[in-house]
C-alpha positions as CSV (number, residue, x, y, z in Angstrom):
1,M,270.4,186.7,39.4
2,P,274.3,186.7,39.7
3,D,276.3,184.6,37.2
4,D,277.7,182.7,40.0
5,A,274.5,181.8,41.7
6,F,273.8,178.3,42.3
7,E,271.2,176.7,40.1
8,P,270.1,173.2,41.0
9,G,270.3,170.8,38.0
10,P,268.5,167.5,37.5
11,P,269.1,165.0,40.2
12,H,271.8,162.5,39.7
13,P,270.5,159.1,38.5
14,A,272.0,157.4,41.6
15,T,270.0,159.7,44.0
16,V,266.5,159.0,42.4
17,P,264.7,156.3,44.4
18,P,263.8,153.4,42.2
19,T,260.1,152.8,41.5
20,L,259.2,149.3,43.0
21,P,256.6,147.3,41.3
22,P,253.5,146.7,43.4
23,A,253.5,143.6,45.6
24,P,251.5,140.8,44.0
25,A,248.2,140.3,45.7
26,T,248.2,137.0,47.7
27,A,245.4,134.7,46.6
28,R,242.9,134.1,49.4
29,L,242.3,130.6,50.6
30,R,238.8,129.6,49.3
31,V,236.6,127.5,51.6
32,V,233.2,125.7,51.2
33,V,231.3,125.2,54.4
34,A,228.8,122.2,54.6
35,D,226.6,122.0,57.6
36,D,222.9,121.5,57.9
37,N,222.6,124.2,60.7
38,P,222.3,127.6,59.1
39,V,223.5,129.2,62.4
40,V,226.7,127.1,62.2
41,R,227.2,128.0,58.7
42,A,226.7,131.7,59.3
43,G,229.0,131.7,62.2
44,L,231.8,129.9,60.3
45,G,231.2,132.3,57.4
46,V,231.7,135.4,59.6
47,L,234.7,133.9,61.4
48,L,236.6,132.7,58.3
49,S,235.9,135.5,55.9
50,G,237.0,137.9,58.6
51,R,240.5,136.8,58.1
52,A,242.5,138.5,55.3
53,D,243.6,135.2,53.6
54,I,240.5,133.3,53.7
55,Q,237.3,133.6,51.8
56,V,234.1,131.5,52.1
57,V,233.0,131.0,48.5
58,A,229.9,128.8,49.2
59,E,227.7,127.1,51.8
60,A,225.9,123.8,51.7
61,A,223.2,122.2,53.8
62,D,223.9,118.6,52.9
63,G,226.4,116.3,51.0
64,R,224.8,116.5,47.7
65,E,224.9,120.3,47.7
66,A,228.4,120.2,49.1
67,Y,229.6,118.2,46.2
68,E,227.8,120.6,43.7
69,K,229.3,123.6,45.4
70,T,232.7,122.1,45.5
71,L,232.6,121.0,41.9
72,H,231.6,124.4,40.8
73,H,233.9,126.7,42.9
74,R,236.9,124.3,43.2
75,P,237.9,125.5,46.8
76,D,241.2,124.9,48.5
77,V,239.4,123.4,51.5
78,V,236.0,121.9,52.3
79,L,234.5,122.1,55.9
80,L,232.3,119.1,56.1
81,D,229.7,118.1,58.9
82,V,228.9,114.3,59.4
83,R,225.3,114.2,60.2
84,M,223.2,116.0,57.6
85,P,219.8,115.2,56.0
86,G,219.7,113.6,52.6
87,V,223.2,112.7,51.7
88,D,225.3,112.7,54.9
89,G,228.9,113.8,55.2
90,I,230.4,110.4,55.3
91,S,228.6,109.5,52.0
92,A,229.7,112.6,50.3
93,L,233.3,112.5,51.6
94,P,234.9,110.2,48.9
95,H,233.3,112.3,46.2
96,L,234.8,115.5,47.6
97,V,238.3,114.4,48.4
98,G,238.9,113.9,44.6
99,I,238.2,117.7,44.1
100,A,239.5,119.4,47.3
101,P,241.0,118.6,50.8
102,V,238.4,118.0,53.3
103,L,238.4,119.0,57.0
104,M,235.6,117.3,59.1
105,L,234.0,119.8,61.4
106,T,231.3,118.1,63.4
107,Y,229.8,117.3,66.8
108,S,230.1,113.5,65.9
109,R,232.8,112.0,68.1
110,E,232.2,108.2,67.7
111,S,235.5,106.3,67.1
112,E,233.9,104.5,64.1
113,I,233.0,107.7,62.5
114,V,236.3,109.3,63.1
115,H,238.3,106.2,61.6
116,E,235.8,106.0,58.7
117,A,236.2,109.7,57.8
118,L,240.0,109.3,57.8
119,R,239.8,106.0,55.8
120,L,237.8,107.8,53.2
121,G,240.4,110.6,52.8
122,A,239.5,113.3,55.3
123,G,242.5,115.6,56.0
124,G,241.6,116.2,59.7
125,Y,238.9,115.9,62.2
126,L,237.7,118.8,64.5
127,V,234.9,118.3,67.2
128,H,232.8,121.4,67.9
129,G,233.5,122.8,71.3
130,E,237.1,121.6,71.5
131,F,238.9,124.4,69.5
132,T,239.3,128.1,69.6
133,A,238.7,130.3,66.6
134,D,242.3,130.8,66.0
135,Q,242.9,127.0,66.1
136,L,240.2,126.5,63.5
137,V,241.7,129.2,61.2
138,Q,245.0,127.5,61.5
139,A,243.6,124.0,60.8
140,V,242.0,125.3,57.6
141,R,245.3,126.7,56.5
142,D,247.2,123.7,57.3
143,T,244.6,121.3,55.6
144,R,245.3,123.1,52.3
145,N,249.0,122.3,52.8
146,G,248.3,118.7,53.8
147,R,249.0,118.9,57.5
148,A,246.4,117.1,59.6
149,H,244.6,118.5,62.7
150,F,242.6,116.6,65.3
151,T,241.0,117.8,68.4
152,A,241.3,115.7,71.6
153,T,238.1,113.7,71.3
154,A,238.8,112.8,67.7
155,A,242.4,111.8,68.5
156,D,241.3,109.6,71.5
157,A,238.6,108.2,69.4
158,L,241.1,107.2,66.6
159,L,243.5,105.8,69.1
160,A,240.8,103.7,70.8
161,H,239.7,102.4,67.5
162,M,243.2,101.4,66.5
163,R,243.8,99.7,69.8
164,H,240.8,97.4,69.0
165,G,242.9,96.1,66.0
166,T,240.9,97.7,63.3
167,A,243.4,98.6,60.6
168,P,242.4,101.0,57.7
169,H,242.6,98.1,55.2
170,H,240.1,96.0,57.0
171,A,236.4,96.0,56.4
172,A,234.8,99.2,57.9
173,L,232.5,98.7,61.0
174,P,228.8,99.6,60.7
175,L,228.5,103.3,61.5
176,P,225.8,104.8,63.8
177,D,222.5,106.2,62.5
178,G,223.0,104.6,59.0
179,L,225.8,107.1,58.1
180,G,227.4,106.3,54.9
181,A,224.2,104.5,53.7
182,A,224.1,106.7,50.6
183,L,227.5,105.7,49.6
184,T,226.5,103.5,46.5
185,T,228.8,104.7,43.8
186,A,232.5,105.0,43.3
187,P,234.4,108.1,44.5
188,V,234.3,110.9,41.9
189,R,237.5,112.2,40.5
190,T,236.4,114.7,37.9
191,P,238.9,116.3,35.5
192,V,238.7,120.1,35.4
193,H,238.2,120.5,31.7
194,E,235.6,117.8,30.9
195,P,232.2,119.3,31.2
196,S,230.3,116.1,30.0
197,R,232.1,114.1,32.7
198,Q,231.2,116.6,35.3
199,R,227.5,116.2,34.4
200,E,227.7,112.5,34.5
201,H,229.5,112.5,38.0
202,S,226.9,115.1,39.2
203,E,224.1,112.7,38.0
204,S,225.7,109.8,39.8
205,L,225.9,111.6,43.1
206,S,222.3,112.7,42.7
207,Q,221.2,109.0,42.5
208,L,222.6,108.4,45.9
209,Q,219.9,107.3,48.3
210,P,219.0,109.7,51.2
211,L,219.8,108.7,54.8
212,V,216.2,108.9,55.7
213,G,214.4,105.6,55.7
214,Q,217.5,103.3,55.8
215,S,219.0,101.3,58.6
216,S,222.7,100.2,58.6
217,V,221.9,97.5,61.2
218,S,219.1,95.5,59.5
219,G,219.4,96.9,56.0
220,G,215.6,97.4,56.0
221,P,213.5,100.5,55.9
222,V,212.7,102.4,59.1
223,S,209.8,104.9,59.5
224,Y,210.8,108.6,59.7
225,P,209.0,110.3,62.6
226,N,206.2,112.8,61.9
227,R,207.9,115.7,63.7
228,Q,205.2,118.3,62.6
229,Q,202.9,116.7,65.2
230,Y,204.8,118.2,68.0
231,G,204.2,121.9,66.8
232,L,207.7,123.1,67.6
233,S,208.7,126.5,66.3
234,S,211.6,126.9,63.9
235,R,214.0,127.9,66.8
236,E,212.7,125.0,68.9
237,V,213.4,122.7,66.0
238,E,216.9,124.0,65.8
239,V,217.5,123.6,69.5
240,M,216.1,120.0,69.5
241,E,218.4,119.1,66.6
242,L,221.3,120.3,68.7
243,I,220.1,118.4,71.6
244,A,219.9,115.2,69.6
245,S,223.5,115.8,68.3
246,G,224.6,115.6,71.9
247,M,225.3,119.3,72.6
248,S,225.3,120.6,76.2
249,N,223.1,123.8,77.0
250,Q,226.4,125.8,76.9
251,Q,227.3,124.5,73.4
252,I,223.7,125.2,72.2
253,A,223.9,128.8,73.6
254,A,227.1,129.5,71.8
255,T,225.9,128.0,68.6
256,C,222.7,129.8,68.5
257,F,224.1,133.0,70.0
258,I,221.6,133.0,72.8
259,S,222.0,132.8,76.6
260,E,221.9,129.6,78.5
261,K,218.8,130.8,80.2
262,T,217.1,131.1,76.9
263,V,218.2,127.7,76.0
264,K,216.6,126.3,79.1
265,N,213.5,128.0,78.3
266,H,213.4,126.5,74.9
267,I,214.1,123.1,76.3
268,N,211.3,123.3,78.8
269,R,208.8,124.1,76.0
270,I,210.3,121.4,73.9
271,F,209.9,118.8,76.6
272,T,206.3,119.8,77.1
273,K,205.4,119.5,73.4
274,L,207.3,116.2,73.2
275,H,205.7,114.9,76.4
276,S,209.2,114.2,77.7
277,T,210.8,114.6,81.1
278,S,214.4,114.1,80.0
279,R,216.8,114.6,77.3
280,S,217.0,111.0,76.4
281,E,213.2,110.7,76.2
282,A,213.0,113.9,74.1
283,I,215.7,112.5,71.8
284,A,214.1,109.1,71.4
285,R,210.7,110.7,70.4
286,W,212.4,113.2,68.2
287,L,214.2,110.3,66.4
288,G,211.3,108.2,66.3
289,T,212.8,105.4,68.5
290,A,210.7,105.8,71.5
291,P,208.1,103.1,72.1
292,R,204.6,104.1,71.0
293,D,202.1,105.0,73.8
294,P,198.5,104.1,72.8
295,G,197.3,106.9,75.0
296,R,199.0,109.5,72.9
297,H,198.7,110.6,69.3
298,P,201.2,108.8,67.0
């Protein structure tokens, strides 16, 4: 090689691109979903966990399980249904809000329920069928940051309740279906690093009386209907529960991921087994509020 040939030397320090540290991973928003309908829980799990910044860490089928899962996982947000067997959502709510923000996600739209949920600390209230998937995701994100979301029915119900002069500091009105009947202990506010206190609070919640067999109107026991007598299949039970919650055929189809025609077929079989000719009659028999017919089995 000639003496005057060019030989590249080491690159000048100024020309070497700096090595940037990797961007820190953004913590995912952790959610507990509490709903007694397994199809609803599964649908919410798929929807929310499909977002890059959200993770469903646990599911619960009633208020007591919601409390236990929330206490264990310490999520950023709890999605809570109202009407659940055992400990209902209203009864569990004051125990949950001491641990994590709670967003009500339910079919219950009565103004008394909306108002009571907010009085007990709920950070928002969404009624199924009144929001899109993107709106739900945004509501979950905002609930963590303290921004409330309400769907139209919930907002109207709250406004109607306030117009009747019921302020948050006044005594709460009786709730439908005995909701909140299990609320017999003070709200739980458990410190993170006190396992013994956690056990005590968990035991206090386990002592809450289930909704079944209680009446918020008379205060006396009511008989729970023997639903096995009707011989409904598991799918028919699911559809009947959704009918009783006030859902339309379209809403039931969307919840169960089936066609409206299939829903109608299920309803026809349900009506036959419940000896009913209308939705209201079927609901009354299912809830045990229909008058007894001596000519039929109890």
